[in-house]
N, CA, C and O atoms as a MOPAC input file, in Angstrom:
PM7 MOZYME 1SCF
protein

 N    166.57200 1    97.38400 1   108.33200 1
 C    166.04100 1    96.42900 1   106.91400 1
 C    165.27500 1    97.24600 1   106.06400 1
 O    164.61400 1    98.10800 1   106.64400 1
 N    165.20800 1    97.20800 1   105.07900 1
 C    164.19100 1    98.12400 1   103.71100 1
 C    163.47300 1    97.42100 1   103.43700 1
 O    163.89000 1    96.31400 1   103.09700 1
 N    162.16200 1    97.65000 1   103.43600 1
 C    161.46200 1    96.50800 1   102.29500 1
 C    160.92600 1    97.71900 1   100.77700 1
 O    160.58900 1    98.88000 1   100.54800 1
 N    161.11200 1    96.72500 1   100.27300 1
 C    160.60000 1    97.67600 1    99.04700 1
 C    159.24000 1    97.57900 1    97.87500 1
 O    159.23900 1    96.64000 1    97.07800 1
 N    158.13900 1    98.59000 1    97.84800 1
 C    156.92600 1    98.83200 1    97.57300 1
 C    156.92700 1    98.16000 1    96.28500 1
 O    157.64500 1    98.75000 1    95.47700 1
 N    156.33900 1    97.07900 1    95.80700 1
 C    155.46700 1    97.12500 1    94.43400 1
 C    154.56700 1    97.74000 1    94.03100 1
 O    153.48300 1    97.95600 1    94.57300 1
 N    155.17800 1    98.26400 1    92.46200 1
 C    153.79300 1    98.59100 1    92.29700 1
 C    152.53900 1    97.66000 1    91.82400 1
 O    152.82700 1    96.59800 1    91.27200 1
 N    150.67800 1    98.11200 1    92.07100 1
 C    149.47100 1    97.46100 1    91.97600 1
 C    150.15900 1    96.83000 1    90.96400 1
 O    151.38100 1    96.97400 1    90.93800 1
 N    149.40700 1    95.89900 1    89.80100 1
 C    149.75400 1    95.52100 1    89.02900 1
 C    147.97600 1    94.69100 1    88.64400 1
 O    147.72300 1    93.50900 1    88.87500 1
 N    147.20900 1    95.48300 1    88.16700 1
 C    146.18700 1    94.74900 1    87.69600 1
 C    146.22000 1    93.43300 1    86.56800 1
 O    146.59700 1    93.24300 1    85.41100 1
 N    145.42100 1    92.47900 1    87.94600 1
 C    145.59300 1    90.73500 1    87.11700 1
 C    144.75400 1    90.49100 1    86.74200 1
 O    144.28500 1    89.59100 1    87.43900 1
 N    143.88400 1    90.82500 1    85.65800 1
 C    142.62600 1    89.74000 1    84.93400 1
 C    142.25100 1    88.70700 1    85.88900 1
 O    143.20700 1    88.28600 1    86.54100 1
 N    140.76300 1    88.01700 1    86.23100 1
 C    139.93000 1    87.35500 1    87.11600 1
 C    140.60900 1    86.20000 1    85.12800 1
 O    141.17600 1    86.09200 1    84.04200 1
 N    140.06700 1    85.89300 1    85.88900 1
 C    140.02400 1    83.74900 1    85.02000 1
 C    138.61200 1    83.90100 1    84.04700 1
 O    137.60200 1    84.30900 1    84.61900 1
 N    138.55600 1    83.66200 1    82.97100 1
 C    136.55400 1    83.50900 1    82.55500 1
 C    136.03100 1    84.61200 1    82.47900 1
 O    134.83000 1    84.63100 1    82.20800 1
 N    136.66900 1    85.75800 1    82.66800 1
 C    135.99900 1    87.33200 1    82.38800 1
 C    136.49500 1    87.67100 1    81.77500 1
 O    137.69600 1    87.40800 1    81.83600 1
 N    135.99100 1    88.55100 1    80.65100 1
 C    136.11500 1    89.17700 1    79.94900 1
 C    135.64400 1    90.16700 1    79.90300 1
 O    134.43800 1    90.19500 1    80.14700 1
 N    136.38500 1    91.53900 1    79.55200 1
 C    136.05300 1    92.42000 1    80.16500 1
 C    135.23900 1    93.62300 1    79.32800 1
 O    134.94200 1    94.75900 1    79.69500 1
 N    134.97200 1    92.86600 1    77.94000 1
 C    133.67600 1    93.84100 1    77.57200 1
 C    132.80300 1    93.10300 1    77.56100 1
 O    132.31700 1    93.29400 1    76.44600 1
 N    132.06800 1    92.14800 1    78.16700 1
 C    131.62300 1    91.34000 1    78.64300 1
 C    130.06300 1    92.39400 1    79.29200 1
 O    128.92100 1    92.60700 1    78.88600 1
 N    130.98800 1    92.84500 1    80.60200 1
 C    130.29800 1    93.53600 1    81.71500 1
 C    130.05900 1    95.35800 1    81.36200 1
 O    129.66000 1    96.18300 1    82.18400 1
 N    130.47000 1    95.65200 1    79.79200 1
 C    130.07900 1    96.57400 1    79.29200 1
 C    128.45800 1    97.44300 1    80.02800 1
 O    128.18600 1    98.62100 1    80.25900 1
 N    127.83700 1    96.37900 1    80.16400 1
 C    126.58700 1    97.68500 1    80.00900 1
 C    125.29900 1    97.35600 1    81.50400 1
 O    124.15100 1    97.60600 1    81.87100 1
 N    126.73900 1    96.52900 1    81.95200 1
 C    125.65000 1    96.36000 1    83.43000 1
 C    125.69300 1    97.27800 1    83.93300 1
 O    124.60900 1    97.11600 1    84.49200 1
 N    126.14000 1    98.60100 1    84.42500 1
 C    125.23800 1    99.94800 1    84.44600 1
 C    124.66900 1   100.78700 1    84.29300 1
 O    124.17600 1   101.67500 1    84.98900 1
 N    124.73600 1   100.39100 1    82.75900 1
 C    123.28400 1   101.26100 1    82.23200 1
 C    121.78700 1   100.24400 1    82.43400 1
 O    120.69200 1   100.78900 1    82.57200 1
 N    121.92500 1    98.90700 1    82.42600 1
 C    120.55700 1    98.70500 1    83.04500 1
 C    120.47200 1    97.98000 1    84.31800 1
 O    119.59600 1    97.16700 1    84.61400 1
 N    121.57600 1    98.39300 1    85.12500 1
 C    121.41300 1    99.09100 1    86.77200 1
 C    120.20100 1   100.82700 1    86.61300 1
 O    119.29300 1   101.46000 1    87.15200 1
 N    120.96700 1   100.79000 1    85.66700 1
 C    120.65700 1   102.52800 1    86.30700 1
 C    118.78700 1   102.95100 1    85.32600 1
 O    118.05000 1   103.93000 1    85.44100 1
 N    118.68800 1   101.96300 1    84.65100 1
 C    117.44700 1   101.89200 1    84.03600 1
 C    116.93700 1   101.68500 1    84.66000 1
 O    116.00700 1   102.48800 1    84.74100 1
 N    116.88000 1   100.37200 1    85.88200 1
 C    116.31900 1    99.53200 1    86.96200 1
 C    115.78800 1   100.13900 1    87.70000 1
 O    114.59100 1   100.02300 1    87.96500 1
 N    117.03200 1   101.39900 1    88.49900 1
 C    116.72500 1   101.93300 1    89.54200 1
 C    115.78100 1   102.82100 1    88.98900 1
 O    114.64700 1   102.70500 1    89.45400 1
 N    115.99500 1   103.91700 1    87.87600 1
 C    114.12400 1   104.96000 1    88.05400 1
 C    114.00300 1   104.36100 1    87.46200 1
 O    114.96500 1   104.45800 1    86.70000 1
 N    112.74500 1   102.83900 1    86.82100 1
 C    112.49300 1   101.77400 1    86.80900 1
 C    111.51700 1   102.14600 1    87.97200 1
 O    110.42100 1   102.70600 1    87.99700 1
 N    112.26800 1   101.66300 1    88.84200 1
 C    111.29000 1   101.55900 1    90.82300 1
 C    111.00300 1   102.53900 1    90.76500 1
 O    109.79500 1   102.75400 1    90.87200 1
 N    112.19800 1   104.04500 1    90.50400 1
 C    111.88000 1   104.64300 1    91.44600 1
 C    109.97200 1   105.19000 1    90.47100 1
 O    108.90100 1   105.42800 1    91.02900 1
 N    110.21000 1   105.20000 1    89.35900 1
 C    109.01600 1   105.74400 1    88.56100 1
 C    107.80900 1   105.24900 1    89.49800 1
 O    106.85800 1   105.93900 1    89.86600 1
 N    108.03900 1   103.99100 1    89.78100 1
 C    106.19900 1   103.05900 1    89.72300 1
 C    106.51200 1   103.39900 1    91.49400 1
 O    105.38200 1   103.58100 1    91.94600 1
 N    107.46200 1   103.54700 1    92.57600 1
 C    107.53400 1   104.39400 1    93.46300 1
 C    106.13700 1   105.89900 1    93.96600 1
 O    105.20400 1   106.06000 1    94.75300 1
 N    106.79400 1   106.58100 1    92.98600 1
 C    106.11300 1   107.95000 1    92.76900 1
 C    105.08200 1   107.81600 1    92.40400 1
 O    104.23000 1   108.56200 1    92.88700 1
 N    104.61400 1   106.67500 1    91.24900 1
 C    103.49900 1   106.61400 1    90.68400 1
 C    102.18500 1   106.28900 1    91.70000 1
 O    101.00000 1   106.60700 1    91.79800 1
 N    102.72600 1   105.83100 1    92.07500 1
 C    102.15800 1   104.65900 1    93.53300 1
 C    101.36200 1   105.73900 1    94.94800 1
 O    100.33600 1   105.68300 1    95.62600 1
 N    102.53500 1   106.63400 1    94.83000 1
 C    102.69600 1   108.18000 1    95.93600 1
 C    101.45800 1   109.12000 1    95.73500 1
 O    100.83700 1   109.73900 1    96.60000 1
 N    101.18000 1   109.06000 1    93.91100 1
 C    100.63600 1   109.86000 1    93.68400 1
 C     98.95200 1   109.67100 1    93.30600 1
 O     97.89000 1   110.27600 1    93.15800 1
 N     99.45200 1   108.66000 1    93.28600 1
 C     97.75600 1   107.70600 1    93.47300 1
 C     96.84100 1   108.14300 1    94.93500 1
 O     95.82000 1   108.83000 1    94.97000 1
 N     97.81300 1   107.28800 1    96.48700 1
 C     97.69500 1   108.11300 1    97.42500 1
 C     97.49000 1   109.27300 1    97.33300 1
 O     96.55700 1   109.57300 1    98.07800 1
 N     97.88400 1   110.13200 1    96.78500 1
 C     97.87900 1   111.44400 1    96.99400 1
 C     96.18100 1   111.71300 1    96.94100 1
 O     95.45800 1   112.27500 1    97.76300 1
 N     95.96300 1   111.28200 1    96.05400 1
 C     94.46600 1   111.68100 1    95.02600 1
 C     93.52700 1   110.88700 1    95.54000 1
 O     92.47100 1   111.27200 1    95.03800 1
 N     93.30300 1   109.92800 1    96.31300 1
 C     92.64700 1   108.98100 1    97.11200 1
 C     92.36600 1   109.74800 1    97.90000 1
 O     91.24900 1   110.24900 1    97.77000 1
 N     93.38900 1   110.28900 1    99.30000 1
 C     93.38700 1   111.20200 1    99.99700 1
 C     92.20000 1   112.06800 1   100.14600 1
 O     91.26900 1   112.05300 1   100.95200 1
 N     92.71100 1   113.39500 1    98.39700 1
 C     92.32600 1   114.53500 1    98.72600 1
 C     90.68800 1   114.12000 1    98.08700 1
 O     89.67700 1   114.80900 1    97.95100 1
 N     91.00900 1   112.53300 1    97.75700 1
 C     89.37800 1   112.94600 1    97.60400 1
 C     88.21800 1   112.38600 1    98.77100 1
 O     87.02300 1   112.61200 1    98.96100 1
 N     89.51400 1   111.32200 1    99.59200 1
 C     88.32200 1   111.31000 1   101.19400 1
 C     88.27200 1   112.91600 1   101.77100 1
 O     87.22600 1   113.32900 1   102.27100 1
 N     89.49100 1   113.80500 1   101.66400 1
 C     89.24300 1   114.64800 1   102.72200 1
 C     87.57400 1   115.69900 1   101.68300 1
 O     86.54600 1   116.19700 1   102.14000 1
 N     87.99900 1   115.62100 1   100.55000 1
 C     86.75700 1   116.31200 1   100.17300 1
 C     85.41400 1   115.68100 1   100.89600 1
 O     84.70800 1   116.28900 1   101.70000 1
 N     85.18100 1   114.10100 1   100.35600 1
 C     83.56100 1   113.37700 1   101.10500 1
 C     83.58900 1   113.96200 1   102.56300 1
 O     82.58700 1   114.55200 1   102.96800 1
 N     84.41800 1   113.86000 1   103.16900 1
 C     84.07300 1   114.56800 1   104.40200 1
 C     83.59600 1   115.95100 1   104.72700 1
 O     82.76700 1   116.36200 1   105.53900 1
 N     84.37400 1   116.55200 1   103.84400 1
 C     83.79500 1   117.95200 1   103.73600 1
 C     82.73200 1   118.24400 1   103.81600 1
 O     82.07900 1   118.99600 1   104.54000 1
 N     82.57100 1   117.69700 1   103.13200 1
 C     81.32800 1   117.41900 1   101.65400 1
 C     79.82800 1   116.75000 1   103.79300 1
 O     78.77400 1   117.11900 1   104.31200 1
 N     80.24000 1   116.35700 1   103.88200 1
 C     79.10000 1   115.40700 1   105.46800 1
 C     79.46800 1   116.13200 1   106.61000 1
 O     78.97500 1   115.76200 1   107.67600 1
 N     80.21600 1   117.06700 1   106.60600 1
 C     80.39800 1   118.15200 1   107.25600 1
 C     79.52300 1   118.84000 1   107.94700 1
 O     78.92800 1   118.91400 1   109.02200 1
 N     79.82700 1   119.79800 1   105.86900 1
 C     78.48900 1   120.43900 1   106.11200 1
 C     77.65700 1   120.37500 1   105.53100 1
 O     77.41200 1   121.36400 1   104.84000 1
 N     76.89100 1   119.40800 1   105.46600 1
 C     75.62200 1   118.78400 1   105.99100 1
 C     74.90800 1   119.22500 1   107.23800 1
 O     73.98800 1   119.96300 1   107.58900 1
 N     76.25600 1   117.97300 1   107.97400 1
 C     75.82500 1   118.24900 1   109.37900 1
 C     75.78300 1   119.29500 1   110.17900 1
 O     75.23600 1   119.04900 1   111.25400 1
 N     76.28700 1   120.72300 1   109.99900 1
 C     75.89600 1   121.56800 1   110.26300 1
 C     74.85200 1   122.73000 1   109.78400 1
 O     74.73600 1   123.87900 1   110.21000 1
 N     74.19400 1   122.10700 1   108.84300 1
 C     72.96400 1   122.51800 1   107.66100 1
 C     71.58700 1   122.15400 1   108.63400 1
 O     70.53200 1   122.76000 1   108.81500 1
 N     72.20700 1   120.68600 1   109.23600 1
 C     71.11800 1   120.08200 1   109.28100 1
 C     70.92000 1   120.67200 1   110.67100 1
 O     69.82200 1   121.14200 1   110.96800 1
 N     72.21800 1   120.66900 1   111.78300 1
 C     72.04200 1   121.54600 1   112.99200 1
 C     71.57500 1   122.95600 1   112.92400 1
 O     70.89600 1   123.41700 1   113.84100 1
 N     71.93400 1   123.73100 1   111.78700 1
 C     70.90200 1   124.81300 1   111.66700 1
 C     70.31500 1   124.76700 1   111.85700 1
 O     69.93200 1   125.18600 1   112.95000 1
 N     69.29700 1   123.98300 1   110.66700 1
 C     67.38600 1   123.97100 1   110.85600 1
 C     67.36400 1   123.40700 1   112.10800 1
 O     66.58400 1   124.17200 1   112.67400 1
 N     67.71600 1   122.52000 1   112.99900 1
 C     67.03500 1   121.57100 1   114.45600 1
 C     67.35200 1   123.02700 1   115.44500 1
 O     66.39800 1   123.59500 1   115.97700 1
 N     68.41000 1   123.41300 1   115.57500 1
 C     67.95800 1   125.30000 1   115.97400 1
 C     66.75700 1   126.11100 1   115.46200 1
 O     66.11900 1   126.87700 1   116.18400 1
 N     66.60300 1   125.97800 1   114.69300 1
 C     65.94000 1   126.86000 1   114.51000 1
 C     64.57300 1   125.95400 1   114.95500 1
 O     63.51000 1   126.57400 1   114.98700 1
 N     64.56800 1   125.30700 1   115.10900 1
 C     62.89900 1   124.64900 1   115.41800 1
 C     62.93600 1   124.42600 1   117.19300 1
 O     61.99400 1   123.95200 1   117.82600 1
 N     64.26200 1   124.89300 1   117.80500 1
 C     64.35100 1   124.60200 1   118.98200 1
 C     64.04400 1   126.36400 1   119.44900 1
 O     63.68100 1   126.92500 1   120.48300 1
 N     64.17900 1   126.52500 1   118.94400 1
 C     64.42100 1   128.36700 1   119.04500 1
 C     62.91400 1   128.86700 1   119.54500 1
 O     62.42900 1   129.40100 1   120.54200 1
 N     62.29800 1   128.18400 1   117.76300 1
 C     61.12800 1   128.96900 1   117.91200 1
 C     59.75900 1   127.53600 1   118.54800 1
 O     58.58900 1   127.54000 1   118.16600 1
 N     60.27200 1   126.63200 1   119.39700 1
 C     60.10100 1   125.73000 1   119.65100 1
 C     58.67600 1   124.44100 1   119.40200 1
 O     57.77300 1   124.12800 1   120.17900 1
 N     58.96900 1   123.98100 1   118.11000 1
 C     58.08700 1   123.24900 1   117.15000 1
 C     59.01700 1   122.90400 1   115.62600 1
 O     59.85500 1   123.49800 1   114.94700 1
 N     58.28600 1   121.55700 1   115.58600 1
 C     59.54100 1   120.43600 1   115.04900 1
 C     58.73700 1   121.64800 1   113.05700 1
 O     59.49400 1   121.89600 1   112.11900 1
 N     57.17500 1   122.08100 1   113.07700 1
 C     57.44300 1   122.65100 1   112.57700 1
 C     57.35400 1   124.32300 1   111.79900 1
 O     56.59400 1   125.12400 1   112.34300 1
 N     57.65500 1   124.49900 1   111.32300 1
 C     58.96700 1   125.47700 1   110.72900 1
 C     57.61900 1   126.47800 1   109.16700 1
 O     56.79600 1   126.09700 1   108.33500 1
 N     58.04400 1   127.43100 1   109.50400 1
 C     57.73800 1   128.43600 1   108.22100 1
 C     57.71300 1   127.92200 1   106.88900 1
 O     58.54100 1   127.01600 1   106.79300 1
 N     57.19000 1   128.10100 1   105.98000 1
 C     58.14300 1   127.93200 1   104.31100 1
 C     58.74400 1   128.57800 1   104.44600 1
 O     59.92000 1   128.21600 1   104.42200 1
 N     58.45200 1   130.03000 1   104.69200 1
 C     59.53500 1   130.89800 1   103.97500 1
 C     61.27200 1   130.55400 1   104.68600 1
 O     62.40100 1   130.79000 1   104.25700 1
 N     60.80200 1   129.96400 1   105.81800 1
 C     61.99300 1   129.33300 1   107.12500 1
 C     62.32700 1   128.27600 1   106.06000 1
 O     63.44800 1   128.57200 1   105.64700 1
 N     61.77400 1   126.92400 1   105.27100 1
 C     62.66800 1   126.07500 1   104.84200 1
 C     62.80500 1   126.65100 1   103.58900 1
 O     63.50400 1   126.07800 1   102.75300 1
 N     62.36300 1   127.47800 1   103.38100 1
 C     62.80800 1   128.08800 1   101.66400 1
 C     64.05200 1   128.28800 1   101.33600 1
 O     64.61300 1   127.97500 1   100.28600 1
 N     64.82600 1   129.25300 1   103.01500 1
 C     65.27700 1   130.00100 1   103.23700 1
 C     66.66100 1   128.85700 1   103.63000 1
 O     67.84100 1   129.18000 1   103.76300 1
 N     66.36400 1   128.16900 1   103.69100 1
 C     67.34600 1   127.10100 1   104.45200 1
 C     67.81600 1   126.37800 1   102.71500 1
 O     68.97800 1   126.50200 1   102.32700 1
 N     66.72300 1   125.63700 1   101.80900 1
 C     66.71400 1   125.54900 1   100.93000 1
 C     68.24900 1   125.70000 1   100.44900 1
 O     69.26500 1   125.00500 1   100.44900 1
 N     67.82700 1   127.07900 1   100.01000 1
 C     68.25000 1   127.76400 1    99.22500 1
 C     69.43500 1   127.73300 1    99.36600 1
 O     70.18000 1   127.53200 1    98.40600 1
 N     69.93000 1   127.94900 1   100.74600 1
 C     71.82400 1   128.39400 1   101.16900 1
 C     72.41100 1   126.88700 1   100.76900 1
 O     73.55800 1   126.63800 1   100.39700 1
 N     71.16500 1   125.82600 1   100.97200 1
 C     72.17600 1   124.46100 1   101.72100 1
 C     72.13100 1   124.36400 1   100.12500 1
 O     71.96000 1   125.57900 1   100.02300 1
 N     72.13700 1   124.10700 1    99.32500 1
 C     71.99800 1   123.99000 1    97.36700 1
 C     72.60600 1   124.81400 1    96.33800 1
 O     72.65100 1   124.77700 1    95.10800 1
 N     73.22300 1   125.84400 1    97.58100 1
 C     74.40700 1   127.27500 1    97.27700 1
 C     75.97600 1   126.65200 1    97.24900 1
 O     76.84900 1   126.96900 1    98.05700 1
 N     76.11400 1   125.83700 1    96.30200 1
 C     78.48700 1   125.59700 1    97.09900 1
 C     78.71000 1   126.20100 1    96.90800 1
 O     78.64900 1   126.47900 1    98.10600 1
 N     79.23400 1   127.52700 1    96.24100 1
 C     79.77000 1   128.15400 1    96.22700 1
 C     79.63100 1   128.81600 1    97.62500 1
 O     80.74400 1   128.80400 1    98.14900 1
 N     78.68500 1   129.40200 1    98.45500 1
 C     78.57300 1   129.16100 1    99.61800 1
 C     79.06100 1   127.87600 1   100.90500 1
 O     80.11900 1   127.27200 1   101.08500 1
 N     77.79700 1   127.85000 1   101.58500 1
 C     78.44200 1   126.70900 1   102.62100 1
 C     77.23900 1   125.85600 1   102.21200 1
 O     76.52700 1   125.43600 1   103.12400 1
 N     76.97500 1   125.59600 1   101.13100 1
 C     75.79800 1   124.79900 1   100.94100 1
 C     76.89700 1   123.72600 1    99.90700 1
 O     78.03000 1   123.87800 1    99.45100 1
 N     75.68100 1   122.41200 1    99.83800 1
 C     76.42500 1   121.66100 1    98.88800 1
 C     76.43400 1   121.46900 1    97.55800 1
 O     75.34900 1   121.87700 1    97.14400 1
 N     77.47300 1   120.82400 1    96.14800 1
 C     76.32000 1   121.00500 1    95.19500 1
 C     75.62000 1   119.57400 1    94.87500 1
 O     76.00800 1   118.40600 1    94.88400 1
 N     74.56900 1   120.14600 1    94.62800 1
 C     73.82800 1   119.47400 1    93.84900 1
 C     72.80600 1   119.69100 1    95.60700 1
 O     72.40300 1   118.61800 1    96.05700 1
 N     72.62700 1   120.34500 1    96.04400 1
 C     71.72600 1   119.61800 1    97.34200 1
 C     70.34600 1   120.17300 1    97.26800 1
 O     69.89200 1   121.29600 1    97.04900 1
 N     69.94500 1   119.26400 1    97.46700 1
 C     68.76500 1   119.01700 1    98.64300 1
 C     68.00100 1   118.63600 1    99.99000 1
 O     68.18400 1   117.47400 1   100.35200 1
 N     67.05100 1   119.53900 1   100.91200 1
 C     66.80300 1   119.13000 1   101.80900 1
 C     65.13500 1   118.66500 1   102.02000 1
 O     64.24400 1   118.90900 1   101.20600 1
 N     64.98600 1   118.02800 1   103.16100 1
 C     63.79300 1   117.26400 1   103.27300 1
 C     63.36500 1   117.64000 1   104.94000 1
 O     64.16000 1   117.47400 1   105.86500 1
 N     62.04700 1   118.14200 1   105.10900 1
 C     62.04100 1   118.15000 1   106.77000 1
 C     60.42700 1   117.27900 1   106.52400 1
 O     59.41500 1   117.76300 1   106.01800 1
 N     60.63200 1   115.75300 1   107.11400 1
 C     59.41800 1   114.94200 1   107.24300 1
 C     59.05400 1   115.35400 1   109.34200 1
 O     59.63600 1   115.30200 1   110.42600 1
 N     57.90300 1   115.68000 1   108.82300 1
 C     56.99600 1   116.12000 1   110.39300 1
 C     56.76600 1   114.50100 1   110.79200 1
 O     56.50300 1   113.59600 1   110.00000 1
 N     56.92300 1   114.40700 1   112.10500 1
 C     56.43500 1   113.38700 1   112.39400 1
 C     55.01600 1   113.49700 1   114.05700 1
 O     54.70400 1   114.68600 1   114.12800 1
 N     54.71100 1   113.17200 1   114.50200 1
 C     53.89200 1   113.03500 1   115.46000 1
 C     54.46200 1   112.73700 1   116.98300 1
 O     55.14600 1   111.74800 1   117.24500 1
 N     54.10300 1   113.67900 1   117.88500 1
 C     54.57200 1   113.77000 1   118.91900 1
 C     55.97300 1   114.77800 1   119.09300 1
 O     56.98500 1   114.48900 1   119.73000 1
 N     55.75400 1   115.83000 1   118.45700 1
 C     57.01500 1   117.11900 1   118.30100 1
 C     58.25900 1   116.51600 1   117.63300 1
 O     59.33600 1   116.57700 1   118.22700 1
 N     58.15600 1   115.88400 1   116.31500 1
 C     59.68400 1   114.81600 1   116.04200 1
 C     59.76500 1   114.91100 1   114.74900 1
 O     58.65300 1   114.77700 1   114.23800 1
 N     60.85200 1   115.13600 1   113.77100 1
 C     60.81300 1   115.99000 1   113.18900 1
 C     62.37200 1   114.81400 1   112.68100 1
 O     62.92500 1   114.10300 1   113.52000 1
 N     62.76300 1   114.86200 1   111.36200 1
 C     63.23300 1   114.23700 1   110.07400 1
 C     64.41200 1   114.82500 1   109.70200 1
 O     64.99800 1   113.79100 1   109.38000 1
 N     65.20300 1   115.69100 1   109.50300 1
 C     65.82400 1   116.21800 1   108.68800 1
 C     66.61500 1   115.28300 1   108.00000 1
 O     67.38800 1   114.46400 1   108.49800 1
 N     66.20900 1   115.58100 1   106.12000 1
 C     67.23800 1   114.95500 1   105.67900 1
 C     67.61300 1   115.65900 1   104.21900 1
 O     66.90500 1   116.25000 1   103.40300 1
 N     69.11800 1   115.32400 1   104.24400 1
 C     69.84400 1   115.91500 1   103.42900 1
 C     70.03000 1   115.09400 1   102.75000 1
 O     69.81700 1   113.93800 1   103.11500 1
 N     70.72700 1   115.53200 1   100.89700 1
 C     70.76700 1   115.48000 1    99.85900 1
 C     71.42600 1   115.25300 1    98.93600 1
 O     70.63900 1   115.10700 1    98.00000 1
 N     73.18700 1   115.02700 1    98.33400 1
 C     73.41800 1   115.75800 1    97.30600 1
 C     74.30300 1   115.11600 1    96.19400 1
 O     73.80200 1   114.06000 1    95.80800 1
 N     75.02000 1   115.31300 1    95.80600 1
 C     75.92800 1   114.80200 1    95.14800 1
 C     77.21200 1   114.68600 1    94.51700 1
 O     77.12000 1   114.10400 1    93.43600 1
 N     78.27800 1   115.00800 1    94.79200 1
 C     79.10100 1   115.39700 1    94.53600 1
 C     80.12300 1   115.12100 1    93.63400 1
 O     80.41800 1   114.17000 1    92.91000 1
 N     80.72000 1   116.55700 1    93.95800 1
 C     80.68800 1   116.63800 1    91.81200 1
 C     82.44000 1   115.83100 1    91.91400 1
 O     83.27700 1   115.63100 1    92.79400 1
 N     82.27700 1   115.53400 1    90.24100 1
 C     83.54200 1   114.53400 1    90.27000 1
 C     83.55100 1   114.55600 1    88.19500 1
 O     82.81400 1   115.08100 1    87.36000 1
 N     84.90200 1   113.61300 1    88.11000 1
 C     84.98400 1   113.99000 1    86.92300 1
 C     84.33300 1   112.72800 1    85.54700 1
 O     84.71100 1   112.62300 1    84.38000 1
 N     83.16700 1   111.87000 1    86.36800 1
 C     82.29600 1   110.60700 1    86.22700 1
 C     81.32700 1   111.78300 1    85.95900 1
 O     81.55800 1   112.84800 1    86.53100 1
 N     79.88700 1   111.63800 1    84.84500 1
 C     78.94600 1   111.62100 1    84.38600 1
 C     78.02200 1   112.14500 1    85.62900 1
 O     78.00600 1   111.58700 1    86.72600 1
 N     77.38700 1   113.10100 1    85.34900 1
 C     76.40200 1   113.30000 1    86.50300 1
 C     75.61800 1   112.32100 1    87.02900 1
 O     75.46700 1   112.05100 1    88.22100 1
 N     74.65300 1   111.30400 1    85.15700 1
 C     74.11100 1   110.74500 1    85.96900 1
 C     74.81000 1   109.06900 1    86.41600 1
 O     74.11000 1   108.09100 1    86.68100 1
 N     75.86600 1   109.08300 1    86.40900 1
 C     77.00500 1   107.68300 1    86.68000 1
 C     76.87200 1   108.18100 1    88.21800 1
 O     77.17200 1   107.14400 1    88.81100 1
 N     76.60100 1   109.15000 1    89.21900 1
 C     77.34200 1   109.40400 1    90.41300 1
 C     76.69500 1   108.84500 1    91.54500 1
 O     75.47100 1   108.73400 1    91.62400 1
 N     77.64000 1   108.42700 1    92.58000 1
 C     76.01200 1   107.84400 1    93.71800 1
 C     75.77100 1   109.57000 1    94.27500 1
 O     76.41500 1   110.61200 1    94.16100 1
 N     74.60600 1   109.20700 1    94.85100 1
 C     74.16200 1   110.91200 1    95.42100 1
 C     74.72500 1   110.17500 1    96.98200 1
 O     75.15100 1   109.03600 1    97.17400 1
 N     74.50000 1   111.48700 1    98.10100 1
 C     75.16700 1   110.62900 1    99.66000 1
 C     73.70100 1   111.41500 1   100.41500 1
 O     72.64500 1   112.00000 1   100.17700 1
 N     74.45500 1   110.97800 1   101.30800 1
 C     72.34700 1   111.79100 1   102.44800 1
 C     73.22500 1   111.65300 1   104.27800 1
 O     74.14300 1   111.15600 1   104.93000 1
 N     72.44700 1   112.23000 1   104.28600 1
 C     72.67300 1   112.81000 1   105.66500 1
 C     70.87500 1   113.15600 1   106.68600 1
 O     70.02400 1   114.04500 1   106.64700 1
 N     71.02300 1   112.18400 1   107.28400 1
 C     69.28900 1   112.27500 1   108.77700 1
 C     69.98900 1   112.63300 1   110.03400 1
 O     70.95200 1   112.35400 1   110.74900 1
 N     68.45700 1   113.78600 1   109.83400 1
 C     68.76100 1   113.74300 1   111.96700 1
 C     67.67400 1   114.07900 1   111.75100 1
 O     67.03100 1   114.71200 1   110.91300 1
 N     67.42500 1   113.00600 1   113.57700 1
 C     66.01900 1   113.32800 1   113.80500 1
 C     66.17700 1   114.15000 1   114.45400 1
 O     67.28100 1   114.24000 1   114.99100 1
 N     64.93000 1   115.36800 1   114.78300 1
 C     64.79400 1   116.01100 1   116.29100 1
 C     63.23100 1   115.75100 1   117.32700 1
 O     62.07300 1   115.50100 1   116.99200 1
 N     63.94600 1   115.96900 1   118.79700 1
 C     62.68400 1   115.91100 1   118.95000 1
 C     62.66800 1   116.27700 1   120.04500 1
 O     63.29200 1   115.70600 1   120.94000 1
 N     61.58600 1   117.83500 1   120.29700 1
 C     61.80700 1   118.56600 1   121.28400 1
 C     60.70600 1   117.72100 1   122.24500 1
 O     59.79700 1   116.91300 1   122.05400 1
 N     61.25200 1   118.30500 1   123.23400 1
 C     60.36200 1   117.95000 1   124.88200 1
 C     59.66700 1   119.23500 1   125.14500 1
 O     60.36700 1   120.24600 1   125.20300 1
 N     58.57400 1   119.31900 1   125.28800 1
 C     57.96500 1   120.75500 1   125.64600 1
 C     57.09300 1   120.82900 1   127.08000 1
 O     56.58600 1   121.89100 1   127.44000 1

């Protein structure tokens, strides 16, 4: 027996008019672009914040390294009271942001009793906000020499 194949005929659904559905694809594409744009904007914001956190961590690491440098000098000389020339050279290196120092960096050494000293480093990270509105950061370490 032979079966005859009939050509497919498009039968429109009842109540659906073809001209009403004409702009749906355009609206779907515009919504997809909007969602994608919002996602990319969120990703850019996340990357900017991660970059700021990396810079803050780098500054804190440099402050710790500079404080350790001065503590090592105290240990080598066997006293927490260092010559003023050594402290001046250290402060100059600390304030040099183009080298290993910190932006707007300043350091102090407070000598206590019993061969104890506190090294304090203060700096203000650069940023887009005006200088008088920036928050300064501080790192300190205590040095105790046992003789």
